[in-house]
N, C-alpha and C positions, 0 to 999 in steps of 0.2 A: 195307885189305882190298878185294879186287876185287869189283865188281858184275858181274852177268851177266844175260843174257836167253836164252830158248829159244824158237825159232819152229819149228813143226811143219807139214809139208805131206805129203799123200798124193798119189801119182802112179798113174794108171791104166795102168801099164806095168811090165814086169819090172825087177828090180834090174840085170840084165845090160844093159838099155837105159839106165836112169836113171844109174847110177853113173858111166859114162864121160863123161857130159855135165858132171858136176861136177868131173871131174879136169882140166878145161881152165881156164886162167886167164881166158880171155875171158868165161866165164859170169858172172864177178863184175861185169862191166860191166852186166849185166842185174840181178843180185841186189842190188847196192849202189848203183844209180843214185841220185844224180847223180855218184857217184865213178866215175872211169875208171881202168882198170888197164892197165899197160904192162909186159911182161916185160923184165927187165933182165939176168937170168941164167938160162940153161937148166939143167935137171937133168943130172947125169952119166949118167943112164939113157938109153941109145941108143933104147929103145923108147917112152919117155915124156919128152919134153923139158919138160913141165909137172910132172914128178914131184918126188920128195924132193930138196931142195936148190935147187930153182928159186926165183927171187925176183921179185916184182912191185912196181913203184912204183904208188901209188894216190893220187888226189887229184881236184881239180876244175880243168879247163882246164890251164894250164901249171904249176899249183901241185901237184906230186906230193910231198906231205909225209909219206906213209906208205910204209913198206917192209915187205913181208911175205914170209916164207919158208915153203914147204911143208916140214913136219918129219916127217910120218907119212902113209903111205897103206897101208891094209889093204884089198886089192881086195874090192869089193862089201860093205864094212862101214864104213870110216871114212876120212876125210881130215882132217888137222889142219894148221894153219898158225899161225905166231907172228910178231908184229911185231918187227922188228929195232929197234935203239936209236932212242929217240924221247924228246926232252926233256920233253914234256908227258905222255906216257903210258908209264910205266915197265913196264907189263905189259899185253899184249893177246894173247889166244889165241882161235882159232876152231876149232870142231870140228863136222864134218858126220857124223852117224851114220845109217846106212842099215839098214833091216830089210825083208826080203822077207815078204809076206803074201798068200798065195793068188794069185800072179801079179801082185800090185801091189807098190808100194814105199812105205814110210813113211820120211820123212826128219826128223831132229831136228837143227836147226842151233843150236848153243850158241855164244855170244860172251861172253868175259870181258874186262873192261877196268878198269884202275886209272889214276887221274890224280893228279898233284901239285896240281891246282887243284880246290878243293872244288866239288862238284855238277857238274863238267864230265862225269864218267863217266855220270851219270844223264841229262844232256842228250844226249850222243852216243849212248848206248844207246837212248834213245827214238827218235832219228832212224834208227838202224840197224834197230830193230824195224819201223818203218814201211817202210823201203826193202826189207828182207829179205822181209817178208810180201808186199809188192807184187811183188817180183821172183820169189819162189817160185811165186806164183799164175800169173804170166806164163809162166814156164818150164813149169809143169804143163800149161797150156793148149796151149803149143807142142808139147810131147811128145805130148799127146793127139791133136792134129791131124796130127802128122808121124811117129808112132811106127813106121809101116811103111816109112819112107824112110830108108835108111842115110845117116849124115853130115848130119843135119838141123840141128844147131846148130854 
């Protein structure tokens, strides 16, 4: 059975400003530090190369052992991605859900993970909770400082 975490963050900016920031693969370099993301396949969507069907390799340094594919995007509401085949983690799903509230945005980031190795999911999710919490706070501060400047992230 998969284990999961949920991390929430509020942004002092409209959903129309916040959502596009999270549609870009490069934001995961901030969200999941120390993991680094490299796009290896663009989406077929000519308007959003980071859209549905795009794939990123993730890892530390030259060791990119994770491959994730964007599987769903509902504009201004939800982004979902899933890990592609991995010998250690048979299942991994990430979902970012956005809600507009009085000109502000509330984000709920859920991550599900299953591992063949006992307790590994718990350890990895603990690290991910730390990274995502830190990363979301950093993005929120950056949006707050830069929300009046187009293309700030």
